[in-house]
Steps between C-alpha positions, in 0.01 A plus 500: 500500500512143372830316533546492121472881465861553607762601244706241319804407710339581835427246775173457687286269712161367404235230519370301205369163393783282367398308189666261255814467711752298300856390583757466225874496445658803336773493234761492780330198655381694804129466591256786472127539549253690287133574537247778528406751771124523459276781623155608384663770287809330358681172442873563522782254416764438766832322528682358804868421438669208678156374598443195718235229474315685777376745237242242392341537843386851407320405180136619503552658842474863610852610589676806642828577327777750449668552168627728230319624195717376215318551171588269213471625142292794626253264670426518872683231699623444856800315638419371848704390800399150607616559860229762545206299365228421754143379482268794557260495794133605497474511121246339269513415131215742434741784581719401205275333242166589338208363701124452476270800485286318762626461856505160669186558707302589187629191320413274794150638544412488132645153444290365789199683355531315169570162659176540697312571176564136401174346621549152356630296799740288292660796322508692828688220674752456217582871481512550877719194555747599230532856624562372850773270367693783341410791722371376835162668454638781284770634728828655398707231318348568158458876516852572373467272197484651150261357244780467244864591448445741211171466315240634745467604864873452549513677835469422870147375565439448128363145534209597724452835325459325164265237645290757684476722191363205302251424780359852468478452123313173554262674738434767237433237235248322721317827570482619141498207259178390332625142545499520879266204536740281300804568717578312821625781734672258740692336218596837351634638829676173583670496161620858534626451855692184410626576149843629615522355849732221383775763460510518879547128551859395580389135506208318334162577652370229731162410359273239652342270245132447578403141567273355236225274617499162322212450262233274633461170314 
């Protein structure tokens, strides 16, 4: 039974992803915290009365808690005890949020496959260098990133899932179009692989400007 399946007024323990934790002052001047307990099935509002600044520490973290179901205007809600909040061990975001329909190994293998299909040495170097900057040869740092917040592929692994899906579409176009001879495959794959990569960049990309040889007089 999920923690939220208890009757209104009962107390329970549970584990959930804390999201949108916000501290405010109530009408009495006392501080309280609000936010959401997020699972794959539900997103449930919670309140913590007499909350401390430490509540901010739990924002976007997976937390174990104890609390009371205290519905508000017939809507599911929990009131939690701050003293019993702890960071959960051995939990991943994929247990609480929607995630890619491809596992990480599949994403890694297929991304490398398409990078290798770039045969032009200049495009190959640009794409390879940029992926190494953000992902250290396509290892884990980017695999949890969504492609967007709401519009498309807004789930764990969405950035690579969206990019890889477009790579397969590009491959299909190259195999079936009557204009195949007019398309540069390396440029097409490079464009697809890089078109959203800037979303993963916390700082500007370090690009090396090629040296231009002076014109001979």
